[in-house]
LOGUKE-615931 format. One record per residue: x, y, z of N, C-alpha, C in turn. Coordinates in steps of 0.001 Angstrom, whole numbers, plus 500000, padded with zeros to 6 digits. Example, Ala and Ser with C-alpha at 12.3 -4.5 7.8 and 13.67 -1.06 7.14 Angstrom:
2
SITE  n.east  n.north    n.up  ca.east  ca.north   ca.up  c.east  c.north    c.up
SITE  513190   494310  507800   512300    495500  507800  513200   496700  507800
SITE  512850   497750  507080   513670    498940  507140  512900   500030  507870
//
This chain:
87
SITE  n.east  n.north    n.up  ca.east  ca.north   ca.up  c.east  c.north    c.up
SITE  726351   798432  958382   726726    797328  959196  727250   797679  960522
SITE  727998   798761  960581   728600    799399  961870  727597   799528  962872
SITE  726475   800147  962408   725285    800338  963246  724883   799095  963908
SITE  724895   798013  963451   724290    796811  964034  725360   796304  964951
SITE  726563   796482  964718   727523    796087  965642  727501   796762  966904
SITE  727167   798271  966811   727276    799281  967821  725957   798794  968677
SITE  724647   798584  968114   723660    798204  968777  723770   796851  969573
SITE  724571   795938  968793   724620    794590  969555  725713   794969  970734
SITE  726520   795540  970799   727511    795781  971710  726698   796540  972886
SITE  725887   797489  972720   725253    798118  973681  724311   797277  974451
SITE  723563   796277  973656   722781    795026  974290  723625   794267  975119
SITE  724674   793777  974741   725639    792913  975435  726219   793571  976689
SITE  726593   794596  976472   727066    795469  977780  726047   795810  978804
SITE  724831   795974  978270   723826    796230  979298  723443   794988  979941
SITE  723448   794019  979233   723073    792541  979921  724211   792120  980690
SITE  725523   792260  980328   726602    791915  981063  726707   792722  982592
SITE  726231   793799  982551   726193    794613  983725  724959   794181  984522
SITE  723709   794408  983971   722592    794245  984696  722247   792866  985242
SITE  722557   791719  984603   722008    790706  985151  722837   790070  986299
SITE  724153   790215  986345   724879    789871  987725  724312   790755  988713
SITE  724023   791910  988678   723715    792799  989636  722270   792324  990260
SITE  721350   792059  989197   720055    791387  989640  720261   790194  990318
SITE  721160   789221  989765   721412    788029  990656  722005   788218  991990
SITE  722882   789257  991977   723255    789586  993415  722321   790153  994356
SITE  721178   790842  993887   720207    791122  994577  719142   790073  994916
SITE  719253   789036  994515   718367    787971  994297  717200   787948  993453
SITE  717174   788656  992264   716118    789006  991503  715899   788083  990476
SITE  716779   787436  989938   716920    786510  988718  717440   787173  987392
SITE  717927   786427  986470   718489    786935  985438  717532   787386  984478
SITE  716056   786896  984186   715166    787366  983410  715009   788955  983807
SITE  714667   789272  985109   714447    790546  985602  715638   791411  985201
SITE  716849   790937  985264   718121    791514  984977  717953   792139  983459
SITE  717451   791219  982801   717351    791600  981370  716538   792598  980969
SITE  715436   792435  981851   714214    793513  981456  714742   794907  982053
SITE  715526   795046  983175   715935    796077  983809  716913   796904  982727
SITE  717736   795822  982172   718728    796463  981242  717912   797056  980161
SITE  716888   796449  979620   716012    796910  978334  715637   798310  978935
SITE  715076   798251  979977   714332    799648  980291  715209   800702  980475
SITE  716565   800444  981034   717589    801424  981273  718237   801851  979667
SITE  718387   801013  978757   718964    801437  977393  717775   802005  976715
SITE  716564   801555  976863   715538    802020  976039  715045   803331  976323
SITE  713933   803487  977203   713121    804721  977472  713892   805673  978279
SITE  714803   804910  979340   715427    806234  980213  716632   806724  979444
SITE  717559   806055  978880   718564    806827  978368  718542   807161  976842
SITE  717808   806491  976085   717272    806650  974738  718592   805933  973881
SITE  719498   805131  974338   720549    804755  973478  720026   803927  972265
SITE  718869   803163  972479   718446    802282  971482  716681   802523  971672
SITE  716090   802138  970484   714738    802276  970495  714269   802681  969184
SITE  714918   803532  968309   714281    803892  967107  714283   802901  966184
SITE  715135   801837  966295   715304    800882  965183  714323   799590  965619
SITE  713069   799538  965935   712454    798546  966474  712116   797592  965209
SITE  711898   798096  963949   711581    797207  962989  712575   796377  962596
SITE  713589   796847  962682   715134    796067  962363  715288   795010  963493
SITE  715133   795385  964736   715339    794560  965739  714263   793321  965969
SITE  713088   793733  965431   711973    792729  965517  712338   791483  964687
SITE  712990   791571  963651   713287    790443  962887  714294   789408  963769
SITE  715312   790219  964336   716243    789350  965102  715575   788840  966318
SITE  714522   789477  966880   713866    788999  967975  713184   787706  967718
SITE  712258   787823  966617   711537    786831  966124  712255   785549  965860
SITE  713832   785630  965312   714593    784463  965047  714929   784082  966374
SITE  715200   784843  967462   715516    784340  968699  714447   783693  969409
SITE  713227   783927  969344   712040    783212  969711  711830   782042  969012
SITE  712286   781864  967729   712040    780545  966923  713029   779585  967565
SITE  714409   780064  967798   715405    779334  968000  715153   778864  969701
SITE  714676   779712  970366   714252    779030  971811  713318   778006  971802
SITE  712213   778264  970914   711146    777151  970983  711798   775829  970133
SITE  712658   776118  969353   713507    774731  968734  714112   774165  969875
SITE  714994   774773  970689   715629    774120  971685  714752   773745  972774
SITE  713703   774225  973154   712707    773631  974022  712063   772279  973417
SITE  711823   772333  972197   711408    771105  971484  712504   769873  971698
SITE  713638   770334  971522   714695    769190  971620  714884   768611  972928
SITE  714527   769422  973954   714717    769154  975370  713374   768212  975842
SITE  712399   768387  975095   711169    767794  975541  711148   766472  975221
SITE  710600   765532  976280   710679    764206  976100  708974   763751  976006
SITE  708658   762945  974827   707428    762728  974925  706904   761765  975908
SITE  707648   761007  976660   707044    760088  977743  706568   761037  979095
SITE  707618   762046  979136   707256    763194  980312  705917   763903  979931
SITE  705849   764176  978674   704602    764814  978252  703385   764090  978403
SITE  703462   762843  977910   702268    762128  978249  701981   761714  979702
SITE  702982   761747  980538   702665    761474  981829  701993   762732  982507
SITE  702361   763843  982128   701980    765093  982616  700429   765109  982145
SITE  700110   764668  980960   698504    764667  980475  697694   763912  981616
SITE  698296   762663  982008   697414    762046  982867  697557   762675  984380
SITE  698262   763475  984705   698328    763871  986039  697113   765154  986177
SITE  697015   765778  985091   696099    767028  985180  694764   766484  984823
SITE  694526   765274  984202   693140    764858  983947  692435   764402  985316
SITE  693152   764060  986212   692530    763679  987491  692015   764636  988322
//
């Protein structure tokens, strides 16, 4: 269990450092997350061997993100967008 907390701590620290730096350079937060992933993965080797374990958490994160997108989606707006692209 301690290994999971250590890995989560590494991910959070990398994100907290990389995202504000990326925003300061005008790159955006998504690129900051990607840069953090490259730095802690292939470059330093802090994480990366536990990909099967992390994959389950990543899949859960994607499902939750899609759920939140579904909550924010308005059917009226979706129907209006359909008419816009048919013309």
